[in-house]
N, C-alpha and C positions, 0 to 999 in steps of 0.2 A: 504494500500500500504506500501511497505517496508519503515521503519523509516530512512533508509540510504539515501532516496531520498532528494535532496535539493529543497527548495522552489524556483520556477522559478522567482517569483517577487523579490527575493533577489539580482538579478543581477543589478536592478536599483539602489539599495542602494550601492552595491559594486562598481559600476562604478562611482557613485557620491562621495563616500568616503569609503575606505576599513575599516577604523576604525568604522564608523557608522554601516556598515554591521555587523562587528564582535560584536559590543555591542548588537545588536539585535539578531543575529543568533548564536553566540557563548556564550555570557554571559546572553542572554534572558532578556535584558533590553529594556524598551520602554517608551517613553514620548510623549506627543502630543502638537502641537501648532496649530495656526489658519490654516496653510497650510495643515497639515495632516488631520485636521478635515474637511476642505473643500473637500479634495480629497476623504475622506471616504464617504461623502454625495453623491458626484458624482457617485462613484462606486456602492453605494446602489441603485441609480436610474437605473444604467445600468444593474446590475445583477438581473434582473427579470427572475428567472429560469423557470417560467411557460410560457414564451412568445417565440414563434417562428413565425415571421411574414414574409410575402412576399410582397415586393413593387417593382413595375416595373420589376417583374420576379426574383428579388434577394431575396434569402432566408437568413434571419438573425437569428442566434442562439445566445442567450445571456448566459453568465455564463457557458460556455462550459469547462468542466474539461479536461485537457490535461496532457500528460506525455511523457517521453522519456526513454525507457529501456537502450538505448546506453549511454546517459549522466547521467542517474539516477536523473532526475529532474521531478517535477510535479507542477501543478498550475492551474489557471483558466483564461480563456480569457474573457475580457469584452464582446466582440462580435466577431463572426466569420461570414463572409459573404460567401454564396455559390452562385456563379454566373453561369448561364447557359453557357456552353462552350462545343463544340463538342469534344475537346481534354481533357476534364476534367475527374473526377472520378465519379463512381456510388455511390449513397447513398441508405441506407436501406429504403424501403418504399417510395422512391421518383423516379419518372420517369426521364429519361434523364441523362446527365452527367454535372458535376459542377466543376468550378474552385474555389479554396479556398483562402480566403484573411482575415487574422486576423485584427481587429481594436481595438487599445488600447486607452482608454479615460483618459485624464489628465486634471487637474484643471487649470493649468497656461497657458503659451504660449510656443512656440517652443524654445528649448534650444540650445546653441552653442555646448555643450558636447553631447555625444552619449548615455547617460544613458537610455533615453526613447526608442531610436532606438534599443538598444541591447535587451531590454526587449521584444519588439514585435518581434524581430528576433528570440529570444529563443522560443517564442510561435509558430512561423512558423516552426522551426526545429522539435518541438514536433508534430505538425500537419502533416508535411511531413512524419514522421515516422509512425504515426498512420494510415494515409490514403494512404501511398505508392504513393506519388505524389511530384511534384516540385512546390514550391511557390516562385515566383520571386520577389514579392513585398507585402508590408503591409501598413497600415495607422495608423497615430496617430491623434486623434481628441483632440484639445485643447479648453476647455470651455471658457477661457478668450477671445480668438479671434474668437471662433466658426468656426474654419477652420480645414480642414484635411491637414495633411502633408504626402506625399507619401514617403515611405522608401524603397529604392532599396536594396534587400537582397543579397548583393554581397559577394564575398569570404572573403573580409576583415572583414565584420561584423560577418560572420559565424565563422571564426577562432577565433575572439576575444571572442565571446560567449563561445566557447568550452574551450579556455585557461582560461577564468575567472572562470568558474565552476570548473576546475581542481585546480585552486589556492584556491578557497573557500574551497574545500574539504580538501586541505592540512592544512588550518588554523583550521578547525574543528577537524581534526585528532590530531593536536598538541595542541588543546585548546588554540589557540594563538590569541590575540588581538593586531594588529599592531599599532604603533604610526605613526602619519602623521604630516605634516607641516601645522599649522593652516593658514587659509586664509579667504577671504571675505565671502565665502559660509558658514562659521561656524555660522554666525548670523542667517541664515535661517534654520539651522538644528534643528529638534525637540529634538535632544539629546544633545544640547549644555550644558545644566546644568548637564547632566550625564557624558559627555565626559570631561568637564572642559578643553577646549583647551588651556587656559592660562598656565596650568601646563606644557604643551609641549613646549610652546613658551619660558617660563622663566626658564625651566629646574628645576622647583620647585618640591620637593618630595610631595607625597600625604599627609604625616604627617605634613609637613611645611604648606601646604595649609589649612588643617583642623584646625591646631592650630591658624593660622592667622584669619580664619573666626570665630572661637569660641571667639577669643579676641575681634573682631569687634562687635559681638553680645552682649558680656558682658559689653561693654562700655555704 
C-alpha cells in the first residue's frame, strides 16, 4: 500500500500527546514500559489471524486489515463483529446481511480523554468506506475491568478524527516535532526518557541538559 498512508493507530498517540506521536511517527523513536508491554501481550492474544468464529449468530473476525482511500490511513482492527441484520450489508461467501461493529481491546480501564474512542472511530470510518455502509457505534473492551464501553460514533468524533489526521500529515510534511506543556501523564508515557519533558518545563537547552547529566555521572 502507498507509503503516504498514515498508521491508523497513531491517532491514539496523537490524541494522548502530539509530541509523543511525533517522536514515534516523525522521528521513528520508540521505548517500552510495563504499560506498553502489557498492551502488546493483549493485542497478540486478540490478533489471531486464523480465527473467525460465530457465537450466538455473531461472526467475529480478528486482525482485520482496514484502510481509507479518502483519508489515506491504514491499520488493523483487533476484532470486527458482523451481526445479522436485515438492513445490513452482504459478505462474500456468507448468506444473509450483516451489521458491522469494530471492537478495540485495551489493557487498562476507560479513560476520561477520547484517545481510545477516536481510534475505534477511525477504524469505523475505514470500514464504512470499505463496505459502503453506516456504522453508528463501536466498542472498547478494557482488560482491567473486563467490560465493554459503547462508543457512539457521532459527528463530533468523526470530525475530530479527520482534523487530527490532517494535522498529523502537516507535521510529517514539515518534519516537525511539537513541544507540549509537561503534565501528570508524562510519568506514564513510555517515551518519557526520550522526550525529556523537564527540558520543556525548565526551558533548558539540550546541550545544558546533557552537560549536567554527564557531570552527575562523572561524580
